[in-house]
C-alpha positions in Angstrom: -0.3 0.2 0.2 3.3 2.3 0.8 4.2 1.6 -3.0 1.0 3.3 -3.9 1.0 5.9 -2.0 4.8 7.3 -3.3 4.0 6.2 -6.7 1.3 9.2 -6.5 3.4 11.5 -4.4 5.7 10.9 -7.6 2.9 11.2 -10.3 1.7 14.4 -7.6 4.9 16.1 -8.3 5.7 15.7 -12.0 2.1 17.9 -12.4 3.5 20.4 -9.7 5.5 21.4 -12.7 2.8 21.6 -15.7 1.6 24.9 -13.7 4.9 26.1 -12.9 5.7 26.5 -16.0 2.4 29.6 -15.9 4.0 30.7 -13.6 7.5 31.7 -15.2 6.1 32.8 -18.3 2.0 33.2 -17.6 0.6 36.2 -19.4 -0.5 38.0 -17.5 -0.3 38.3 -13.7 -3.8 37.1 -12.3 -2.4 33.8 -14.8 0.6 33.8 -12.2 -1.6 33.9 -9.7 -4.2 31.1 -10.3 -1.2 28.8 -10.7 0.2 29.8 -7.9 -3.1 29.1 -6.5 -2.3 25.8 -7.3 0.5 24.4 -7.0 -0.1 25.8 -3.0 -3.2 23.4 -3.6 -1.0 20.6 -5.1 1.9 21.2 -2.7 -0.4 20.8 0.3 -1.8 16.4 -1.4 1.6 16.2 -1.3 2.6 16.7 2.0 -0.1 14.5 3.4 1.0 12.2 0.9 4.5 12.2 2.9 2.5 11.7 6.0 0.6 8.7 5.0 3.9 7.1 3.8 5.3 8.1 7.6 2.4 6.7 8.9 2.2 10.7 10.2 -1.2 11.8 9.4 -1.7 13.2 12.0 1.3 15.8 12.5 1.4 17.1 8.6 -2.3 17.4 8.8 -1.7 20.7 11.3 1.5 21.7 8.6 -0.9 20.9 5.8 -3.1 23.3 7.6 -0.6 26.2 7.5 0.4 26.1 4.8 -3.0 26.3 2.7 -4.1 29.3 5.8 -0.5 31.2 4.4 -1.6 30.8 1.4 -4.5 31.9 2.2 -3.5 35.7 3.4 -1.1 35.5 0.5 -3.2 35.2 -2.3 -6.2 37.3 0.1 -2.8 40.1 0.1 -2.2 40.0 -3.7 -5.5 40.4 -4.4 -6.5 43.4 -2.6 -2.7 44.7 -3.6 -3.8 44.2 -7.3 -7.4 45.4 -6.5 -5.6 49.1 -5.5 -3.3 49.7 -8.2 -5.3 49.1 -10.4 -7.2 52.9 -10.2 -3.7 54.5 -10.8 -2.8 52.8 -14.0 -5.7 53.9 -15.8 -5.8 57.5 -14.2 -2.4 57.1 -15.7 0.4 58.3 -12.0 
């Protein structure tokens, strides 16, 4: 059963590199922000898979929850920053 979780973890870590390309070469800042959220979500699942592999899921759930809170706060902060930046661009300042 552990080999299944190891295979899924390897596949998931490969899948993380697909949105990473969009973060690096995204045409707009919104694409980059969306893909960074996707990477963070996949990373949380990967953290939980590692917890299952090591039989310490209780510890890794706490780590994944803290990581998700940091991701949420980061996305909200970045969206707030882009929201306040928008009207200045329209006025030309």
